[in-house]
N, C-alpha and C positions, 0 to 999 in steps of 0.2 A: 600919647605920642609914641610912635614907633621909631626907635633909634637903633642904628647899627654903627658899631665902632670898627674901623678898619686900620690895620697896620699899613704902613706905606711900602717900604722897600721889601721886595719879595712877594708882595700881595697885589699891589696895584702896578708897580713898575719892577723892571729887572733890577736885581740887587748886584752889588759889587763889593768884593773884599777891599777894594781901593776907595770905597765910599762914592756916593753920588755927589759930586762937588759943583756941577754946573747944570744949567737947564739942558744943554746939549747932551749931557750924559744921562739925563732922565728919559728912559725909554719905557713906555707902557707895555705891560704884558698883554698879548693879544686877548681881546674880549673883556678886559678889566674895565675899560671906560664905559662900554655898553652895559656892563653889569651895574656899575654905579648909576648910570642913567635909568636903568630898569628899577633900581631901588628907589630912586627919587620919584619916578612916575608912580610907583606903588605906594607912595606916601611916607617913605622912610626919611628921617633926618639922618644924613650921612656925615659922620664925623671921623676924622683921621686922628689917631694917637700914635706917635712915632718917636722912638729914640733917635736922636740926631747928634751923637757924640762927636761927629766931625766938626761941629761948632767948637766944642771944648778942646778939641785937638788942633784947632786953628787951621783945618784943612780947607775951610770955606767960611764965609762970614754971613751975617744976617741978610745982607743984600742978595747974595747968591742963593740963599735958601728961599727968600721971597720970590726970586725969579723962577726957581724950580716949582714952587707952589702955584705961581701964576700960570705957568705952562700946564701943570696938572689940572687946575680948575678950568682953564680955557678949553682944554681938550675934552674934559667931561661935559662942559656946556655945549661944545660943538656936537657931542654925542646925544644931547637932549637931556642932560642931567645937571645936578648941582651938588657941590661939596659944601655942606653947611658950616663946617668948621674944621680947622687944623690945629691940633695941640701937639707940641713937641717938647722933648727933654733935651737940652743942650749939653748936659753933663756927661762926663766920662764915667765908666763903671766905678773907678776908685774914689769918686767924689761922694759916694754913699748918700745920694740925694733921695728925696721922697717921690720924685716924679719919674725916674728911670724905671721902665718895666724890667723886672716883675713887680716893682712897687706900684702902688695904685694912685699916685698923685695926679697923673694925667686924667684918670677916670674921675677923680674927685673934682678936678677943674671943669670937666665936661658937665657933671651934675650941677655944679655951681653956676656955670654960664647959662645953662638951659633950664635951671630950676626944675630938675626932674630927678627921677631915680633910674639908674641903669640896671637895676636888679631885674633879671630875666631877659634882658636884651642880648643881642648877639655881639661877639667880638671875633673878627676873622683875623688870623695871624698865621705866620709861617715859622715861628720860633717857640721854643718851650717857654721863654719869658712871657710871650703873649698869652699862652695857655694858663700859666700860673697867675698872671694878673687878672685874667677873666675869672678864673675859679675863685680867687681870694676876694673878689669884689661882687660875686653873685651874678656874673654874666654867663651866658651860654657860649663856651668856646667852640670855634670851628677852625680846623687846621686845613691849610691848602698846601699842596705838594710843591708849589712854585717856590722860588727863593731857597730858603733852608728847610722847607717843609718835609722833604723826603727824609732828611737826616732826623728831623724832629719826630716824624712818625715812628721811626725805628726806636728813638729814645722813649717815646710814650709806651710802645709795646714792651720794652725792657723794664719799664717802671710799673707795668700793669695798668696803665691808663688808656687802654685800647678802646674805651667806650666813647671817646670824643669823635664826633663826625669828622671825616677826612674826605676832601675833594681834590680833584686834580688842579683846580684853579678857582679864582674868585667867581668867574662866570658860571661854572658848574655848581658851586655852592649856592649862589643866588638862584639859579634856575631850578635846582633840585630840592633845596631845603627851605630857603628863606621865603621866596615868593609863594610857593604852593601852600606853605603853612599859614600865610597871611592873606590869602586870596579871599 
């Protein structure tokens, strides 16, 4: 089973320091929906793993989050793809939970749900937390420059972790690295 794990905010959709609180605020990054469709067509199970501390901060509720995810999934389906699963952490950083990235609880949930191993699969993110979670769980991290990615790229260089593949966006990562390697 070919599985890819995607962060949501800053990878699939535009990010906001004010949080994405409604479906109207959820705006896809150009090319991201088509990239997910291409992954699906190529036989990948596409799973999203996202920190959503806005829930814990009571900036939005589960209903609003469900509407956001419905919009995301509908738009991916309209592009010819499928999101197979969405896993999220509702906690705030100070909650010290096991599911908030860089912790690996969401990745463990994905393995449990799909009875699989994520070892060697890809995780695409825009933050250092995404990279840390991928590395500590045996996934191949990919950084995109959208969202917080440009800042994260500078952080990786300063920490001597410049060997992680970096792409301008999800579409270029899918087209240049993931699909050719699995063709």
